[in-house]
C-alpha positions in Angstrom: 19.0 91.6 80.6 15.9 89.7 79.7 16.2 86.5 81.5 19.7 85.1 80.6 19.7 86.9 77.2 21.4 90.0 76.5 19.3 92.4 74.3 21.2 94.9 72.2 19.0 97.8 71.1 20.4 99.1 67.9 19.6 102.3 66.0 17.0 101.7 63.4 18.3 100.1 60.2 21.3 98.6 62.1 20.0 95.2 61.9 17.5 93.1 60.3 15.6 89.9 61.4 16.7 86.7 59.9 13.8 84.2 60.0 14.0 80.6 61.1 13.9 78.3 58.2 10.4 78.1 56.7 9.3 81.6 57.5 9.7 85.0 55.9 8.6 88.7 56.3 10.0 91.7 58.1 9.0 90.1 61.4 9.2 86.4 60.2 5.5 86.2 60.4 4.8 84.4 57.1 5.3 80.6 56.5 7.5 80.4 53.3 5.8 78.4 50.4 8.6 75.8 49.5 6.3 74.7 46.5 6.5 78.1 44.8 9.6 76.8 42.8 7.6 73.9 41.5 10.2 71.4 42.8 8.1 68.3 42.0 8.9 66.8 38.4 6.9 64.8 36.1 3.5 66.3 37.1 4.0 65.4 40.7 1.8 67.3 43.3 3.7 69.6 45.8 2.4 69.7 49.4 4.0 72.6 51.3 5.2 72.1 54.9 7.3 74.1 57.3 10.7 74.6 55.8 10.1 71.7 53.4 7.7 70.2 50.9 6.4 66.7 50.0 5.9 65.5 46.5 2.9 63.2 45.7 4.1 61.5 42.4 1.9 60.7 39.5 1.6 57.1 38.5 5.0 55.7 37.2 7.3 58.0 39.1 8.9 58.0 42.5 11.7 59.9 44.4 11.6 62.9 46.6 11.0 65.1 43.6 9.3 62.4 41.5 12.4 62.4 39.4 12.7 58.6 39.1 10.7 56.8 36.4 9.5 53.6 38.0 10.6 50.5 36.0 7.5 48.6 35.4 9.6 45.9 33.7 10.7 44.7 37.1 10.0 42.0 37.9 9.9 40.7 34.2 6.1 40.7 33.3 6.6 39.4 29.7 6.6 35.8 29.4 7.6 33.3 26.6 10.6 35.3 25.6 8.9 38.6 25.2 10.9 41.8 25.6 9.7 44.4 28.1 9.9 48.1 27.2 9.3 50.4 30.2 6.8 53.2 29.7 5.4 55.8 32.0 3.2 54.0 34.5 3.1 51.1 32.1 5.1 48.7 30.1 5.0 47.2 26.6 5.8 43.6 25.8 7.4 43.1 22.3 6.4 39.3 22.0 8.4 36.6 20.4 7.1 35.2 17.2 4.1 33.0 17.8 2.8 34.8 21.0 0.6 37.8 21.6 -1.2 39.4 24.5 -0.4 42.1 27.0 2.2 39.7 28.7 2.8 37.6 25.6 1.0 34.8 27.4 -1.3 33.8 24.4 0.1 31.4 21.9 -1.1 32.6 18.4 -3.2 29.9 16.7 -1.5 29.5 13.3 -4.2 27.0 12.4 -7.0 29.6 12.5 -6.6 30.2 8.8 -7.1 26.6 8.0 -3.9 26.2 6.0 -4.1 22.4 5.7 -5.8 21.2 2.6 -7.5 18.0 1.4 -8.8 17.1 4.8 -5.3 17.5 6.6 -5.5 18.0 10.4 -3.7 21.1 11.7 -1.7 21.0 14.8 -0.7 24.4 16.2 2.9 24.9 17.4 5.0 27.9 18.5 5.0 30.3 15.6 4.3 27.3 13.3 1.9 24.7 12.6 2.1 21.1 11.3 -0.3 19.4 8.9 -1.1 15.7 9.5 -2.0 14.7 5.9 -4.6 12.0 5.0 -3.2 9.1 3.1 -2.3 10.1 -0.5 -1.3 13.6 0.3 2.0 15.2 1.4 3.8 18.6 1.6 3.7 21.4 4.2 -0.1 22.1 3.5 -1.1 18.6 2.3 -1.7 20.1 -1.2 0.6 17.7 -3.2 -1.0 14.3 -4.3 1.4 11.6 -3.7 2.3 9.9 -6.9 1.9 6.2 -6.0 2.9 5.3 -9.7 6.3 6.8 -9.0 7.8 3.4 -7.9 6.6 1.7 -11.1 4.4 -0.9 -9.3 2.7 -2.3 -12.5 4.5 -5.2 -14.1 4.7 -6.8 -17.6 4.2 -3.6 -19.6 1.1 -2.5 -17.7 0.1 1.3 -17.6 -0.1 2.8 -14.0 -2.9 5.1 -13.3 -2.4 7.3 -10.1 -5.4 7.6 -7.7 -5.7 9.3 -4.4 -3.8 7.0 -1.9 -3.5 4.3 -4.5 -3.1 3.3 -8.1 -4.7 1.2 -10.8 -2.7 -1.0 -13.2 -4.2 -1.3 -16.8 -2.8 -4.7 -17.8 -1.8 -5.7 -21.2 -3.8 -8.7 -22.7 -2.6 -11.9 -21.1 -1.9 -10.6 -17.6 -4.0 -10.0 -14.4 -3.4 -9.2 -10.7 -3.4 -6.0 -8.7 0.1 -5.3 -10.3 -0.4 -7.3 -13.5 2.1 -9.7 -12.1 0.2 -12.9 -12.9 0.1 -14.4 -16.4 -3.4 -15.6 -17.4 -3.5 -19.4 -17.8 -5.7 -19.7 -20.9 -5.4 -23.5 -20.6 -7.2 -23.3 -17.2 -10.6 -23.6 -18.7 -9.5 -26.8 -20.6 -10.3 -25.3 -24.1 -8.8 -28.3 -25.9 -11.7 -30.8 -26.3 -9.6 -33.8 -27.7 -6.0 -32.7 -27.1 -3.5 -31.2 -24.7 -3.1 -27.5 -24.2 0.1 -25.3 -24.2 -0.3 -22.0 -22.5 0.9 -18.9 -24.3 0.8 -15.1 -23.5 -2.7 -14.0 -24.2 -3.5 -17.3 -25.9 -3.0 -21.1 -26.1 -2.2 -23.8 -28.5 -3.9 -27.2 -28.7 -2.0 -30.4 -29.7 -4.8 -32.6 -31.0 -5.0 -36.4 -30.3 -4.8 -38.5 -33.4 -8.2 -38.4 -35.4 -9.1 -34.8 -34.3 -8.4 -31.3 -35.6 -9.5 -27.6 -35.3 -8.4 -24.8 -33.1 -9.8 -26.6 -30.1 -9.5 -30.2 -31.3 -13.4 -30.4 -31.2 -13.7 -31.8 -34.7 -13.2 -35.5 -35.6 -11.2 -36.2 -38.8 -13.4 -38.0 -41.3 -11.2 -40.9 -42.4 -13.9 -41.9 -44.9 -13.5 -38.4 -46.9 -11.0 -40.1 -49.2 -13.5 -42.9 -50.1 -11.1 -45.6 -49.3 -13.6 -48.5 -49.7 -14.0 -49.8 -53.3 -16.6 -51.9 -55.1 -19.4 -49.9 -53.5 -18.2 -50.8 -50.0 -19.8 -48.6 -47.2 -17.2 -46.7 -45.1 -17.8 -46.6 -41.4 -15.8 -43.7 -39.9 -14.0 -44.4 -36.5 -11.7 -42.3 -34.4 -8.3 -42.1 -36.4 -9.5 -45.2 -38.5 -12.3 -46.5 -40.7 -14.0 -49.8 -41.4 -15.4 -51.0 -44.8 -18.7 -52.8 -44.9 -18.3 -54.8 -48.1 -21.3 -55.7 -50.4 -22.0 -59.5 -51.0 -19.1 -61.0 -53.0 -16.4 -58.8 -51.9 -14.0 -58.9 -49.0 -10.7 -57.6 -47.4 -10.0 -54.2 -45.6 -11.2 -52.0 -48.5 -13.5 -54.6 -50.1 -11.0 -54.9 -53.1 -11.1 -58.8 -53.2 -13.8 -60.8 -55.2 -14.9 -63.8 -53.1 -14.2 -67.0 -55.1 -17.6 -68.8 -54.8 -16.1 -71.9 -56.8 -13.6 -72.3 -54.0 -15.8 -74.9 -52.3 -16.2 -76.9 -55.6 -20.0 -76.7 -55.6 -20.5 -78.4 -59.1 -21.0 -82.2 -59.1 -20.3 -85.0 -61.3 -17.1 -83.4 -63.0 -18.9 -80.2 -63.9 -16.9 -77.1 -64.4 -17.5 -74.2 -62.1 -17.4 -70.5 -63.4 -17.1 -67.9 -60.8 -19.2 -64.7 -60.8 -19.9 -61.8 -58.5 -21.7 -63.3 -55.4 -22.7 -66.4 -57.4 -21.3 -69.2 -59.6 -22.4 -71.3 -62.6 -21.9 -75.1 -63.2 -21.1 -76.3 -66.6 -22.3 -80.0 -66.5 -20.7 -82.9 -68.3 -23.0 -84.8 -70.7 -25.7 -86.9 -68.9 -26.2 -84.6 -65.9 -28.2 -81.5 -65.3 -29.3 -79.2 -62.6 -27.9 -76.1 -60.9 -24.9 -78.3 -59.6 -25.1 -80.7 -62.3 -26.4 -83.2 -59.7 -29.3 -84.6 -61.6 -29.0 -87.9 -63.4 -32.1 -88.3 -65.3 -34.2 -91.6 -65.8 -34.7 -93.9 -62.8 -35.9 -91.2 -60.7 -38.9 -90.2 -62.7 -41.2 -92.1 -60.3 -40.0 -90.1 -57.5 -38.9 -92.9 -55.1 -37.2 -90.8 -52.7 -39.2 -89.6 -49.6 -39.0 -86.6 -47.3 -38.5 -84.3 -50.0 -35.2 -85.7 -50.9 -32.9 -83.5 -52.8 -32.8 -85.5 -55.8 -32.9 -89.0 -57.1 -29.7 -90.0 -58.7 -30.3 -92.3 -61.6 -27.8 -95.1 -61.8 -27.4 -98.1 -63.9 -30.6 -100.2 -63.3 -31.3 -98.3 -60.2 -31.3 -95.1 -58.4 -29.6 -93.4 -55.5 -31.7 -91.0 -53.3 -29.7 -88.0 -52.3 -31.5 -87.2 -49.1 -31.8 -83.7 -47.8 -29.7 -83.0 -44.9 -31.3 -84.5 -41.8 -32.5 -87.7 -43.4 -31.0 -91.0 -44.3 -32.1 -94.4 -45.6 -32.4 -95.8 -49.1 -35.5 -93.6 -49.7 -34.5 -90.9 -47.2 -37.2 -92.2 -44.8 -35.1 -91.7 -41.5 -34.8 -88.3 -39.8 -31.1 -87.8 -38.7 -30.4 -86.4 -35.2 -27.9 -83.5 -35.9 -27.6 -82.8 -32.2 -26.2 -86.3 -31.4 -22.6 -85.2 -31.9 -23.0 -82.1 -29.5 -22.0 -79.6 -32.1 -22.6 -76.5 -30.0 -19.7 -75.1 -28.3 -19.0 -73.0 -25.2 -22.1 -74.2 -23.3 -24.5 -73.6 -26.2 -27.8 -75.6 -26.3 -28.4 -77.6 -29.5 -32.0 -77.6 -30.9 -32.5 -80.4 -33.6 -34.2 -79.6 -36.8 -34.8 -81.1 -40.2 -31.4 -81.6 -41.8 -30.1 -78.9 -39.4 -29.7 -77.8 -35.9 -29.4 -74.3 -34.2 -27.4 -73.4 -31.2 -28.8 -71.2 -28.5 -25.5 -69.5 -27.3 -24.6 -68.6 -23.8 -24.2 -64.9 -23.1 -21.1 -63.6 -24.7 -20.8 -66.0 -27.5 -22.2 -66.1 -31.1 -21.7 -67.9 -34.3 -23.4 -71.0 -35.9 -21.8 -73.4 -33.2 -21.3 -70.5 -30.6 -17.7 -70.8 -31.4 -17.2 -67.0 -31.6 -16.5 -64.9 -28.5 -18.4 -61.7 -28.9 -15.9 -58.8 -29.1 -17.5 -56.3 -26.7 -14.5 -54.1 -27.5 -15.5 -53.7 -31.0 -17.4 -50.6 -30.5 -14.5 -48.9 -28.8 -16.2 -48.3 -25.5 -13.1 -47.2 -23.6 -12.7 -43.4 -23.8 -9.7 -41.2 -23.3 -7.3 -43.7 -24.9 -8.2 -46.5 -22.4 -7.1 -50.0 -23.5 -10.1 -52.3 -23.9 -9.7 -56.1 -22.7 -12.3 -58.3 -24.2 -13.9 -60.7 -21.7 -16.8 -63.2 -21.7 -20.0 -61.1 -22.2 -18.2 -58.1 -21.0 -15.2 -55.9 -21.3 -12.8 -54.2 -19.0 -11.1 -50.9 -19.7 -7.4 -50.3 -18.6 -7.6 -46.4 -18.3 -4.9 -44.1 -19.2 -3.4 -42.2 -16.2 -5.8 -39.6 -14.9 -9.0 -41.4 -16.0 -11.4 -43.8 -14.1 -14.8 -45.4 -14.5 -16.2 -48.4 -16.4 -15.4 -46.7 -19.8 -12.6 -44.3 -18.5 -14.9 -41.5 -19.1 -14.4 -39.9 -15.6 -11.4 -37.6 -15.2 -9.8 -38.4 -11.9 -9.9 -35.1 -9.7 -6.3 -34.8 -8.7 -7.4 -31.9 -6.5 -9.6 -33.9 -4.3 -6.9 -34.0 -1.5 -6.4 -30.3 -1.7 -2.7 -30.7 -2.6 -2.3 -26.8 -2.9 -3.2 -26.1 0.7 -4.5 -22.8 2.1 -2.4 -20.6 -0.2 -3.3 -21.8 -3.7 -6.2 -22.9 -5.9 -5.9 -26.3 -7.5 -6.6 -26.7 -11.2 -7.3 -30.3 -12.1 -5.3 -31.7 -15.2 -5.1 -35.1 -16.8 -3.2 -37.4 -14.3 -1.9 -34.2 -12.7 -2.8 -30.9 -11.1 -1.5 -27.4 -11.2 -1.4 -25.0 -8.2 -2.4 -21.4 -8.9 -0.8 -19.6 -5.8 -2.4 -16.7 -4.2 -0.1 -13.6 -4.4 2.8 -13.8 -2.0 3.3 -17.6 -2.3 5.0 -19.9 -4.7 6.3 -23.5 -5.0 4.7 -26.6 -6.6 2.1 -26.7 -3.7 2.2 -22.9 -2.9 3.8 -23.7 0.4 6.7 -21.3 0.0 6.1 -17.6 1.2 8.0 -15.4 -1.3 10.5 -13.3 0.4 9.6 -9.8 -0.9 12.6 -8.5 1.0 15.0 -10.3 -1.3 15.5 -7.3 -3.6 16.5 -5.1 -0.6 13.8 -2.6 -1.4 14.2 -0.5 1.8 16.5 2.5 1.2 18.7 4.6 3.5 19.4 1.8 6.1 15.8 0.8 6.5 15.0 -2.7 7.9 12.8 -4.9 5.6 10.1 -7.1 7.2 8.7 -9.7 4.8 4.9 -10.0 4.6 2.4 -12.0 2.5 2.7 -10.6 -1.0 4.4 -7.6 0.2 7.0 -6.1 2.7 7.2 -3.3 5.3 10.1 -1.0 5.6 11.0 0.1 9.3 12.9 3.3 8.6 15.9 4.6 10.6 15.2 7.9 12.4 15.0 10.8 9.9 13.5 8.9 7.0 10.0 7.9 5.9 8.1 6.6 2.9 7.1 3.2 1.7 10.8 2.6 0.9 12.3 5.0 3.4 13.2 7.1 0.4 12.1 10.4 1.9 14.4 12.4 4.3 11.9 13.8 6.9 12.0 17.6 7.0 12.4 18.0 10.8 12.0 21.8 10.2 8.3 21.2 9.6 7.8 20.8 13.3 10.9 22.7 14.5 11.0 24.7 17.8 13.3 27.4 16.6 12.3 30.6 18.4 12.6 34.3 17.6 12.6 33.9 13.8 15.7 31.6 13.8 16.5 29.8 10.5 16.0 26.0 10.7 18.6 23.7 9.1 17.3 20.2 8.3 19.5 17.2 9.3 19.0 13.4 9.2 16.6 12.7 12.1 17.3 16.0 13.6 17.6 19.8 12.9 19.7 22.9 14.1 18.7 26.4 14.6 20.7 29.3 13.1 19.9 32.2 15.5 19.5 35.8 14.6 21.8 38.3 16.4 21.0 38.7 19.9 19.7 35.1 20.6 21.3 31.8 21.4 20.6 28.3 22.8 19.5 25.1 21.1 16.3 26.7 19.8 17.4 30.2 19.9 15.1 30.6 22.9 17.6 32.5 25.0 17.8 36.3 24.6 21.6 36.9 24.7 22.2 39.0 27.8 24.3 41.9 26.3 24.6 43.0 30.0 26.8 39.8 30.9 30.0 41.7 30.0 29.0 44.5 32.5 29.3 47.3 29.9 27.8 49.9 32.1 30.2 51.8 34.1 30.3 53.7 37.4 27.6 51.4 39.1 25.1 51.9 36.5 22.3 49.4 35.9 22.3 47.5 32.7 18.9 46.8 30.9 19.2 43.9 28.4 17.4 44.3 25.0 17.2 42.5 21.7 20.9 42.4 20.5 21.5 45.7 22.5 21.6 47.1 26.0 20.9 50.4 27.7 22.4 51.8 30.9 20.3 53.4 33.7 23.2 55.6 35.1 23.6 56.3 38.7 23.1 60.0 39.7 26.0 62.0 38.5 26.9 60.1 35.3 25.7 60.0 31.8 26.7 58.6 28.5 25.8 55.3 26.6 27.7 53.3 29.2 27.5 56.0 31.9 31.1 56.7 31.5 30.8 60.4 31.7 30.8 62.1 35.2 28.2 65.0 35.1 29.7 68.3 35.9 27.6 69.3 38.8 29.4 72.6 39.0 28.1 73.5 35.5 25.0 75.3 37.0 27.4 77.4 39.3 25.7 76.3 42.5 28.2 78.0 44.7 27.3 81.4 45.9 29.0 84.5 47.2 32.2 84.1 45.2 32.8 80.4 46.4 34.8 78.0 44.3 33.0 74.9 43.0 34.7 71.5 43.3 33.0 68.9 41.2 32.2 65.5 42.7 30.1 62.4 41.8 26.6 63.4 41.7 27.4 66.2 44.0 29.8 69.1 44.4 31.6 70.9 47.2 31.8 74.6 47.6 35.0 76.2 49.0 33.5 79.4 50.5 35.0 82.9 50.5 35.8 84.4 53.9 32.5 85.3 55.8 30.4 82.5 54.2 29.5 79.0 55.1 27.0 76.4 54.0 26.7 73.7 51.3 26.5 76.4 48.6 28.2 79.1 50.8 24.9 80.7 50.9 25.1 81.4 54.6 26.8 84.6 55.7 28.7 83.8 59.0 26.4 85.1 61.8 28.3 87.8 63.4 25.1 88.5 65.5 25.9 85.7 67.9 25.0 86.1 70.5 21.7 87.3 69.3 21.4 91.1 69.8 17.9 91.1 68.6 15.1 90.8 71.3 12.2 89.6 69.1 14.0 88.6 66.1 17.2 87.3 64.6 20.1 89.6 64.1 21.1 89.6 60.6 24.7 89.7 60.2 26.1 91.9 57.5 28.9 90.9 55.3 
């Protein structure tokens, strides 16, 4: 006995020492190296201990033997829809379209290549860009010049020339205005001098007043051209008339009548008068002589008659003095006062002379006796068809409508009171005016704002707002353009993700997703793990339109549906029967053996017969 332990001394080779776990050698003197079998996987470093080992795993691995690949994709490092692929001690982000960077956190600047032409401003989006085009350009990259002539803005046969953000109308003759919408009033400059003007397209026609002719009625008709005055009468041309100034001895309108000088019976004493041109001849009866046959010869030879009497009329045994006008008496010795009978009319002053008198007429009268009212209208002083009223020493013109002034020479300015208001230019006419309205207004006085919306120019349900000489279309959602004629391509600024196909609608768009994505913008990576395809407790890893299963220990297969045969490597020793389990096995040991793998021979040495060692049981 050694203490309370019984020591059996066997004959040599009847026993062997069975070392405690972790030691070996004939006397159990050597610490067993558990790292000799290289149990640490994936380049892990093995640290030996007593009856065990410890694995220091390289980056990216864990587990007692470094057999577990650390999933660097948990928690999800990839942002903006990026797909994480686990690597060894690292991960790789497969970024959604439009993103880049280690974690897909950088939005790719699609504007970096300057895709917008003609001064367009580029706005970067997600996997897209939008060009804000300057006026006059359109399309995705602002490379299409908008054809402003497409709506045919030029009127009245004008040719439209397209410009950048505008157009120019080349008007046909007779039309003006931005759109050649205004017919030129060729009468505005009053081209007809003595006539009325009829406006025509690219021209005018003058209706001449009587007495005038030519294209502009500027030439007066010469009524004397036909030589209407006879007998050498002088023709005085008038407006639409003529006057003949007859030579002595002729009269009437055309000087066609010979004046009868014998009509006054100038021949005395029964003499016969013979008429001539502007004179007459007296044929005296016997006993008389002289121009008028007024001379009776004889008794008068002594010249008895005074004061230069006309003649002495011989009589029978006497004579008779024929006194000159202004004298009387037997011998013509008395001067007669011709003013005694007040012969001057109309306030004229009488001045007595010898056998005569003269009248100094008051202003406005003429004639020997001031009996004639001077016709101040004879010179036709009233212009522009004014009617002349003859007055004493003056005249008065009754002007035709539209004229004023002493001689009706002044055209009344019918535009003086600005009848056309603020929206028209007044053109003065004769007794009238015409308003030339600024674009956008009409009416006699340009007071009516033209409703440019009347023709319903706005398309596709757009609302028309009338403006001055134009209109503005307020388009419903989804349309644009001057007439709301253009369906806005909402796909130009779409937010469809993950290379989805954009389908344009009216005021909206929809995204047609690629397999593996869903959501309004295809922004959702479909979770193929949602249906729990992985079996036997495996972890499902979602991918793009696919999944992978991280199987629990003991299973394999695409969906971890296959139980790994843990008995395949024949782990049970000493003739034991292996019963397969899940990630494990159970050994049914043969008689005489125990342990997980039946590796232990039942210790028949108990109690320990060996003093300084372990008794090794034999089979």
